[in-house]
FILOFI-805953 format. One record per residue (C-alpha): residue in three letters; x, y, z. Coordinates in steps of 0.1 Angstrom, whole numbers. Example, Ala and Ser with C-alpha at 12.3 -4.5 7.8 and 13.67 -1.06 7.14 Angstrom:
% FILOFI-805953
<r residuo="ALA" x="123" y="-45" z="78"/>
<r residuo="SER" x="137" y="-11" z="71"/>
//
This chain:
% FILOFI-805953
<r residuo="MET" x="656" y="1103" z="719"/>
<r residuo="VAL" x="628" y="1076" z="725"/>
<r residuo="VAL" x="593" y="1088" z="732"/>
<r residuo="GLY" x="563" y="1063" z="750"/>
<r residuo="LEU" x="525" y="1060" z="745"/>
<r residuo="ASP" x="523" y="1087" z="774"/>
<r residuo="GLY" x="548" y="1112" z="757"/>
<r residuo="ASN" x="574" y="1107" z="786"/>
<r residuo="ALA" x="609" y="1103" z="774"/>
<r residuo="VAL" x="622" y="1067" z="771"/>
<r residuo="GLU" x="658" y="1069" z="764"/>
<r residuo="PRO" x="666" y="1081" z="802"/>
<r residuo="ARG" x="650" y="1052" z="816"/>
<r residuo="VAL" x="671" y="1029" z="795"/>
<r residuo="ARG" x="703" y="1043" z="805"/>
<r residuo="ALA" x="691" y="1038" z="839"/>
<r residuo="LEU" x="686" y="1002" z="836"/>
<r residuo="ASP" x="720" y="997" z="816"/>
<r residuo="ALA" x="737" y="1016" z="847"/>
<r residuo="LEU" x="720" y="992" z="873"/>
<r residuo="ALA" x="731" y="964" z="850"/>
<r residuo="ARG" x="766" y="970" z="852"/>
<r residuo="VAL" x="758" y="958" z="889"/>
<r residuo="SER" x="747" y="927" z="880"/>
<r residuo="SER" x="774" y="919" z="858"/>
<r residuo="LEU" x="799" y="925" z="882"/>
<r residuo="THR" x="784" y="907" z="910"/>
<r residuo="ALA" x="786" y="877" z="886"/>
<r residuo="ALA" x="819" y="881" z="878"/>
<r residuo="GLY" x="829" y="881" z="915"/>
<r residuo="ALA" x="839" y="916" z="915"/>
<r residuo="SER" x="847" y="925" z="953"/>
<r residuo="LEU" x="821" y="943" z="973"/>
<r residuo="PRO" x="836" y="976" z="971"/>
<r residuo="GLU" x="832" y="973" z="937"/>
<r residuo="VAL" x="799" y="966" z="935"/>
<r residuo="VAL" x="790" y="990" z="965"/>
<r residuo="ALA" x="803" y="1016" z="939"/>
<r residuo="ALA" x="788" y="1008" z="909"/>
<r residuo="VAL" x="754" y="1008" z="928"/>
<r residuo="ALA" x="760" y="1047" z="937"/>
<r residuo="ASP" x="768" y="1053" z="903"/>
<r residuo="GLY" x="739" y="1034" z="886"/>
<r residuo="ALA" x="710" y="1047" z="919"/>
<r residuo="ALA" x="723" y="1082" z="912"/>
<r residuo="ALA" x="722" y="1079" z="869"/>
<r residuo="ALA" x="690" y="1061" z="876"/>
<r residuo="ALA" x="668" y="1087" z="897"/>
<r residuo="GLY" x="687" y="1120" z="892"/>
<r residuo="ALA" x="701" y="1121" z="926"/>
<r residuo="GLU" x="726" y="1147" z="931"/>
<r residuo="LEU" x="738" y="1128" z="963"/>
<r residuo="VAL" x="737" y="1090" z="967"/>
<r residuo="LEU" x="751" y="1069" z="1000"/>
<r residuo="VAL" x="750" y="1036" z="1002"/>
<r residuo="ARG" x="755" y="1017" z="1032"/>
<r residuo="VAL" x="765" y="984" z="1040"/>
<r residuo="LEU" x="769" y="962" z="1072"/>
<r residuo="GLU" x="805" y="971" z="1085"/>
<r residuo="ASP" x="830" y="949" z="1083"/>
<r residuo="GLY" x="807" y="921" z="1081"/>
<r residuo="GLY" x="792" y="925" z="1119"/>
<r residuo="ALA" x="756" y="930" z="1121"/>
<r residuo="ALA" x="750" y="962" z="1143"/>
<r residuo="THR" x="762" y="991" z="1122"/>
<r residuo="LEU" x="757" y="1000" z="1087"/>
<r residuo="ARG" x="786" y="1024" z="1070"/>
<r residuo="ALA" x="786" y="1044" z="1040"/>
<r residuo="ARG" x="808" y="1033" z="1021"/>
<r residuo="GLY" x="797" y="1043" z="980"/>
<r residuo="LEU" x="789" y="1076" z="973"/>
<r residuo="ALA" x="782" y="1092" z="942"/>
<r residuo="PRO" x="794" y="1119" z="931"/>
<r residuo="ARG" x="826" y="1105" z="945"/>
<r residuo="ASP" x="850" y="1133" z="945"/>
<r residuo="SER" x="830" y="1161" z="962"/>
<r residuo="ALA" x="837" y="1174" z="995"/>
<r residuo="LEU" x="806" y="1165" z="1007"/>
<r residuo="ALA" x="812" y="1128" z="996"/>
<r residuo="ALA" x="844" y="1132" z="1017"/>
<r residuo="GLU" x="828" y="1143" z="1049"/>
<r residuo="LEU" x="798" y="1116" z="1043"/>
<r residuo="GLU" x="815" y="1083" z="1036"/>
<r residuo="GLY" x="821" y="1066" z="1066"/>
<r residuo="SER" x="792" y="1076" z="1089"/>
<r residuo="ARG" x="772" y="1048" z="1102"/>
<r residuo="ILE" x="734" y="1038" z="1108"/>
<r residuo="ALA" x="725" y="1015" z="1136"/>
<r residuo="VAL" x="710" y="986" z="1120"/>
<r residuo="ALA" x="682" y="987" z="1148"/>
<r residuo="ASP" x="677" y="1022" z="1138"/>
<r residuo="ALA" x="674" y="1012" z="1100"/>
<r residuo="PRO" x="632" y="1016" z="1084"/>
<r residuo="THR" x="625" y="981" z="1069"/>
<r residuo="ASP" x="603" y="1000" z="1043"/>
<r residuo="VAL" x="606" y="1025" z="1017"/>
<r residuo="VAL" x="608" y="1061" z="1032"/>
<r residuo="ARG" x="603" y="1089" z="1007"/>
<r residuo="ASP" x="597" y="1115" z="1036"/>
<r residuo="GLY" x="630" y="1133" z="1052"/>
<r residuo="ALA" x="608" y="1132" z="1086"/>
<r residuo="GLY" x="608" y="1096" z="1088"/>
<r residuo="LEU" x="649" y="1095" z="1080"/>
<r residuo="PRO" x="672" y="1077" z="1107"/>
<r residuo="ARG" x="691" y="1106" z="1124"/>
<r residuo="ALA" x="722" y="1103" z="1103"/>
<r residuo="ALA" x="704" y="1101" z="1070"/>
<r residuo="TRP" x="683" y="1132" z="1074"/>
<r residuo="ARG" x="718" y="1152" z="1086"/>
<r residuo="ALA" x="730" y="1140" z="1050"/>
<r residuo="ALA" x="700" y="1154" z="1035"/>
<r residuo="GLU" x="703" y="1184" z="1051"/>
<r residuo="ARG" x="740" y="1188" z="1045"/>
<r residuo="ALA" x="734" y="1178" z="1007"/>
<r residuo="LEU" x="703" y="1206" z="1007"/>
<r residuo="ALA" x="681" y="1184" z="998"/>
<r residuo="THR" x="642" y="1191" z="994"/>
<r residuo="ALA" x="637" y="1152" z="982"/>
<r residuo="SER" x="649" y="1125" z="999"/>
<r residuo="LEU" x="643" y="1082" z="993"/>
<r residuo="PHE" x="657" y="1061" z="1016"/>
<r residuo="VAL" x="658" y="1022" z="1003"/>
<r residuo="PRO" x="670" y="995" z="1028"/>
<r residuo="ALA" x="686" y="964" z="1009"/>
<r residuo="LEU" x="670" y="933" z="1030"/>
<r residuo="VAL" x="681" y="896" z="1030"/>
<r residuo="GLY" x="650" y="882" z="1047"/>
<r residuo="ASP" x="636" y="905" z="1070"/>
<r residuo="ARG" x="675" y="918" z="1077"/>
<r residuo="VAL" x="685" y="951" z="1066"/>
<r residuo="VAL" x="722" y="943" z="1055"/>
<r residuo="GLY" x="726" y="977" z="1034"/>
<r residuo="THR" x="711" y="1007" z="1018"/>
<r residuo="VAL" x="705" y="1030" z="994"/>
<r residuo="GLU" x="700" y="1068" z="1000"/>
<r residuo="LEU" x="692" y="1093" z="974"/>
<r residuo="TYR" x="689" y="1129" z="975"/>
<r residuo="ARG" x="685" y="1160" z="955"/>
<r residuo="ALA" x="671" y="1192" z="957"/>
<r residuo="GLY" x="639" y="1199" z="934"/>
<r residuo="ASP" x="607" y="1175" z="932"/>
<r residuo="PRO" x="598" y="1146" z="951"/>
<r residuo="PHE" x="613" y="1107" z="940"/>
<r residuo="ASP" x="585" y="1098" z="915"/>
<r residuo="ASP" x="573" y="1058" z="919"/>
<r residuo="GLY" x="598" y="1053" z="887"/>
<r residuo="ASP" x="626" y="1063" z="907"/>
<r residuo="VAL" x="615" y="1042" z="938"/>
<r residuo="ALA" x="612" y="1010" z="913"/>
<r residuo="LEU" x="649" y="1016" z="902"/>
<r residuo="ALA" x="659" y="1025" z="937"/>
<r residuo="ARG" x="646" y="993" z="950"/>
<r residuo="LEU" x="661" y="971" z="923"/>
<r residuo="ALA" x="698" y="987" z="930"/>
<r residuo="ALA" x="689" y="978" z="968"/>
<r residuo="ALA" x="681" y="944" z="958"/>
<r residuo="GLN" x="713" y="941" z="938"/>
<r residuo="LEU" x="734" y="954" z="968"/>
<r residuo="ALA" x="713" y="929" z="991"/>
<r residuo="VAL" x="725" y="901" z="967"/>
<r residuo="ALA" x="761" y="914" z="967"/>
<r residuo="VAL" x="764" y="920" z="1005"/>
<r residuo="ASP" x="750" y="881" z="1010"/>
<r residuo="GLY" x="778" y="871" z="985"/>
<r residuo="ALA" x="803" y="888" z="1006"/>
<r residuo="ALA" x="794" y="875" z="1035"/>
<r residuo="GLY" x="788" y="839" z="1028"/>
<r residuo="GLU" x="824" y="835" z="1013"/>
<r residuo="ARG" x="841" y="850" z="1045"/>
<r residuo="ARG" x="820" y="825" z="1063"/>
<r residuo="ARG" x="837" y="801" z="1039"/>
<r residuo="ALA" x="872" y="814" z="1043"/>
<r residuo="ASP" x="868" y="812" z="1080"/>
<r residuo="ASN" x="856" y="775" z="1082"/>
<r residuo="GLY" x="886" y="766" z="1062"/>
<r residuo="SER" x="910" y="782" z="1083"/>
<r residuo="GLY" x="894" y="770" z="1113"/>
<r residuo="GLY" x="895" y="731" z="1101"/>
<r residuo="THR" x="933" y="738" z="1090"/>
<r residuo="LEU" x="941" y="747" z="1125"/>
<r residuo="GLU" x="925" y="719" z="1139"/>
<r residuo="ILE" x="944" y="698" z="1117"/>
<r residuo="ALA" x="979" y="719" z="1122"/>
<r residuo="GLY" x="972" y="713" z="1163"/>
<r residuo="GLU" x="967" y="674" z="1154"/>
<r residuo="ALA" x="1003" y="675" z="1138"/>
<r residuo="LEU" x="1019" y="695" z="1168"/>
<r residuo="ALA" x="1008" y="669" z="1193"/>
<r residuo="ALA" x="1021" y="642" z="1172"/>
<r residuo="GLY" x="1052" y="657" z="1173"/>
<r residuo="ALA" x="1068" y="632" z="1197"/>
<r residuo="ASP" x="1059" y="600" z="1174"/>
<r residuo="GLU" x="1084" y="609" z="1143"/>
<r residuo="VAL" x="1061" y="583" z="1120"/>
<r residuo="ARG" x="1028" y="598" z="1131"/>
<r residuo="ALA" x="1042" y="635" z="1129"/>
<r residuo="ALA" x="1053" y="633" z="1095"/>
<r residuo="GLN" x="1019" y="612" z="1089"/>
<r residuo="GLU" x="999" y="644" z="1101"/>
<r residuo="ILE" x="1021" y="665" z="1085"/>
<r residuo="VAL" x="1017" y="657" z="1050"/>
<r residuo="ARG" x="976" y="652" z="1060"/>
<r residuo="VAL" x="981" y="685" z="1068"/>
<r residuo="ALA" x="992" y="695" z="1035"/>
<r residuo="VAL" x="967" y="678" z="1016"/>
<r residuo="GLN" x="935" y="685" z="1032"/>
<r residuo="ALA" x="949" y="726" z="1036"/>
<r residuo="THR" x="960" y="731" z="997"/>
<r residuo="GLY" x="932" y="708" z="982"/>
<r residuo="ALA" x="965" y="685" z="965"/>
<r residuo="SER" x="958" y="647" z="956"/>
<r residuo="ALA" x="991" y="641" z="969"/>
<r residuo="ALA" x="1013" y="650" z="991"/>
<r residuo="ALA" x="1052" y="633" z="1002"/>
<r residuo="LEU" x="1075" y="644" z="1031"/>
<r residuo="TRP" x="1111" y="629" z="1029"/>
<r residuo="LEU" x="1125" y="623" z="1064"/>
<r residuo="THR" x="1166" y="617" z="1061"/>
<r residuo="SER" x="1196" y="612" z="1087"/>
<r residuo="ALA" x="1229" y="596" z="1084"/>
<r residuo="LEU" x="1217" y="560" z="1080"/>
<r residuo="GLU" x="1182" y="562" z="1069"/>
<r residuo="SER" x="1159" y="581" z="1051"/>
<r residuo="SER" x="1120" y="580" z="1056"/>
<r residuo="ASP" x="1087" y="593" z="1036"/>
<r residuo="ALA" x="1054" y="600" z="1046"/>
<r residuo="SER" x="1031" y="603" z="1014"/>
<r residuo="ALA" x="993" y="609" z="1016"/>
<r residuo="ASP" x="966" y="607" z="987"/>
<r residuo="GLY" x="935" y="628" z="985"/>
<r residuo="ALA" x="919" y="616" z="1012"/>
<r residuo="GLY" x="942" y="622" z="1034"/>
<r residuo="SER" x="954" y="585" z="1043"/>
<r residuo="ALA" x="991" y="585" z="1052"/>
<r residuo="CYS" x="1023" y="555" z="1045"/>
<r residuo="ARG" x="1058" y="556" z="1054"/>
<r residuo="ARG" x="1085" y="537" z="1039"/>
<r residuo="SER" x="1120" y="530" z="1047"/>
<r residuo="ARG" x="1150" y="519" z="1033"/>
<r residuo="ALA" x="1187" y="517" z="1044"/>
//
């Protein structure tokens, strides 16, 4: 065991930082939010010696409710009971809470169910917005300043992951909206065969990111094609 100059064990803190480093690695690798949330719960439990950890995030990308999505230990009956429990964002403190009396009602109930004598509530903030929480509970000594620092690190990592996931949803929504708008234009052009063909290939190029697309129209006497380059311009060629 490594011992610091003050006589305290250093090795547990090193292991704690290693546990939280995994969260950063998952986020950098583009892991899903549920994976990151689970790692935050496990890391916070290892870092601060908590007997129960709840990690809440904004529910389904909304802005009004925080829902418990990560728990450690995750296989206990208590975890099954508390998973999915909610706290209104409006009721979530924006500062660290180390006193059970200052916990939101749902967090206080979790502490009570865990028979905890020590509680630590840390909000995950993006700017001044609460986007998640890291909650630690145990029966024993109060959480010290080192525990608070590690829990704050876990909450900061959670905030980065939640904000990144929200950005991905926004980009996906914007892309879907643009594709639907283009598709609507193609349908509107349906009365004009040539224009409809041009619009269809334009939709294909913009929706898929392809560098080019072509559509061949055939009949008994004639076949035509409409093609588009990456910029979405289209042309028509005919042959007898």
